[in-house]
C-alpha positions in Angstrom: 128.2 137.3 136.3 126.8 136.6 132.8 128.9 139.3 131.1 131.9 138.2 133.0 131.4 134.6 131.9 131.0 135.6 128.2 134.1 137.9 128.3 136.2 135.1 129.8 134.9 132.6 127.3 135.8 134.9 124.4 139.4 135.2 125.7 139.7 131.5 126.1 138.3 130.8 122.6 140.8 133.2 121.0 143.7 131.5 122.8 142.5 128.0 121.8 142.1 129.1 118.2 145.6 130.6 118.2 147.2 127.5 119.7 145.3 125.3 117.2 146.7 127.3 114.2 150.3 127.1 115.7 150.0 123.4 116.2 148.6 122.8 112.7 151.4 124.8 111.1 154.0 123.0 113.1 152.5 119.6 112.0 152.4 120.4 108.3 154.9 118.3 106.4 157.4 120.1 104.1 157.5 118.7 100.5 156.2 115.3 101.7 153.0 113.8 100.5 151.6 111.2 102.9 148.4 109.2 102.4 146.4 108.9 105.6 143.3 106.7 105.8 140.1 108.9 105.6 138.7 107.0 108.6 141.8 107.9 110.7 141.5 111.5 109.6 137.9 111.6 110.6 138.6 110.0 114.0 141.4 112.6 114.6 139.0 115.4 113.6 136.4 114.1 116.1 139.0 113.8 118.9 140.4 117.3 118.1 136.9 118.8 118.5 136.3 117.0 121.7 139.6 118.3 123.1 138.8 121.9 122.1 135.5 121.7 123.9 137.2 120.2 126.9 139.7 123.1 126.9 136.9 125.7 126.8 135.0 124.0 129.6 138.1 123.8 131.9 139.3 127.3 131.0 136.0 129.0 131.7 135.5 127.1 135.0 139.0 128.0 136.2 138.7 131.6 135.0 135.7 132.0 137.2 137.3 130.3 140.2 134.8 127.5 140.3 135.5 123.9 141.4 134.2 120.8 139.5 131.8 120.3 142.4 130.4 123.8 142.0 129.7 123.3 138.3 128.2 119.9 138.8 125.9 121.1 141.6 124.7 124.0 139.5 124.1 121.9 136.4 123.0 118.6 137.9 125.8 116.6 136.4 127.7 113.7 138.0 131.3 114.7 138.8 132.9 111.6 137.1 131.0 112.4 133.9 131.9 116.1 134.0 135.6 115.3 134.7 135.6 113.1 131.6 134.2 116.0 129.5 136.9 118.4 130.8 139.7 115.8 130.2 138.5 115.2 126.7 138.2 111.4 127.2 134.5 111.5 126.1 132.4 113.8 124.0 129.9 116.0 125.8 126.2 115.5 124.8 124.6 118.5 123.2 121.9 118.5 125.9 124.6 118.7 128.6 126.5 121.4 126.8 123.2 123.4 126.6 122.7 123.0 130.4 126.2 124.2 131.2 126.0 127.1 128.8 122.7 128.2 130.4 124.3 128.0 133.8 127.2 130.2 132.7 125.0 132.6 130.8 126.8 132.0 127.5 125.7 130.7 124.0 126.0 127.0 123.5 127.7 127.6 120.2 130.5 129.5 122.0 131.1 126.4 124.1 131.0 123.9 121.2 132.7 125.9 118.5 134.4 128.9 120.1 132.3 131.4 118.2 129.5 133.6 119.5 126.5 134.0 117.2 125.9 137.6 116.0 122.6 137.6 114.0 119.4 138.5 115.7 117.0 139.2 112.8 117.3 136.0 110.8 120.0 133.4 110.0 120.0 131.1 107.0 121.8 127.7 107.1 122.4 126.4 103.6 122.2 122.7 102.9 125.2 120.9 104.2 126.9 124.0 105.7 125.9 124.0 109.3 128.5 123.8 112.1 129.0 120.1 112.8 129.6 118.2 116.1 130.8 114.7 115.4 130.6 112.7 118.7 131.5 109.4 117.1 132.4 108.3 113.6 128.9 107.1 113.1 126.9 109.8 114.8 126.9 113.6 114.2 125.0 116.8 115.0 124.8 119.7 112.5 123.6 123.0 114.0 120.8 124.6 111.9 121.0 128.0 113.7 124.6 128.5 114.9 124.7 132.1 113.9 121.5 133.3 115.6 121.9 134.9 119.0 119.7 134.5 122.0 117.9 131.5 120.7 114.9 130.1 122.6 115.5 126.6 121.0 118.4 124.6 119.5 117.6 123.0 116.2 120.0 120.3 114.8 120.2 117.9 111.9 121.3 114.6 113.3 122.8 111.8 111.1 123.3 108.3 112.5 124.7 105.3 110.6 122.5 102.2 110.8 123.3 99.8 113.7 120.4 97.9 115.1 122.6 96.3 117.9 124.2 99.6 119.0 123.9 100.4 122.7 121.2 103.0 123.4 122.7 105.8 125.6 120.1 107.5 127.7 120.2 111.1 128.7 117.8 113.7 130.1 117.7 117.5 130.3 115.3 120.3 131.1 112.7 121.4 128.6 111.1 119.6 125.7 112.4 118.0 122.5 110.9 117.6 119.0 112.1 115.1 116.4 111.2 114.9 112.8 112.5 111.9 110.9 113.7 112.9 107.4 115.2 109.6 106.3 115.7 106.1 107.7 114.2 104.3 110.7 114.6 105.5 114.4 114.2 103.3 117.4 113.5 105.8 120.2 113.6 104.9 123.9 111.8 107.2 126.3 111.5 106.3 130.0 111.2 102.6 129.4 109.0 102.8 126.3 110.4 101.8 122.9 108.9 103.4 119.7 109.8 103.1 116.0 109.6 106.2 113.8 109.8 106.1 110.0 110.5 108.9 107.5 107.9 111.6 107.9 107.0 110.8 111.5 107.4 113.3 114.3 107.4 113.2 118.1 107.3 115.7 120.9 108.4 114.6 124.4 109.3 115.7 127.9 113.1 115.8 127.7 113.4 115.4 131.5 112.5 111.7 130.9 115.6 109.5 130.1 115.7 109.1 126.3 118.0 107.8 123.6 117.8 106.3 120.1 119.5 104.2 117.5 119.3 103.7 113.7 117.7 100.4 112.9 117.0 100.7 109.1 119.1 99.7 106.2 120.3 103.2 105.4 121.5 106.1 107.5 119.0 107.9 109.8 118.6 111.6 109.4 116.3 113.6 111.7 115.7 117.1 112.8 116.0 117.5 116.6 114.7 120.7 118.2 115.7 121.2 121.9 113.5 123.7 123.6 
């Protein structure tokens, strides 16, 4: 089953990349220079990535002949939330993508980026060059080990713009999580408890407990999150 899932996902990813190239070429203006607001471009990039992930989720599920109920039961996800991920109306949390990838027996990076990691000895991510998942225009994940196969953990550099009044979205997943605050101030919520972490602080916690955070300092928050 695992090999079958991986093979189907590779085919789906190739098709999606081909269609993306065709669409991009068709949309390229000829001899016309247009100025588009950088914020609009960024929002389109975020939505484009969400739609690509949605297409991979739906394509893999249908290729394996599974229903939405089958996937949700196997992964412990509410059907209305999963349907929104497949329809591309909302971005999928990295923790949820990890859970789905593990259920299918494929790499999380294949689901998020359409590329399977190939390195198994070592993999270097240079500063600013990791694969990026932008869930919102103020919140992004950058993978720090996208090219390393069969990982036992998922390390990310997370950047969050300051917003002390932002809603805290809680999520939970199997395993443990480690956070190291590199810059800014994090307000972390774990199972009803609220903690403040400053630059240099670290925390390890049971990721099965509902958790979420927001940036409450006067500059952007940067922290390393390791999902185990």
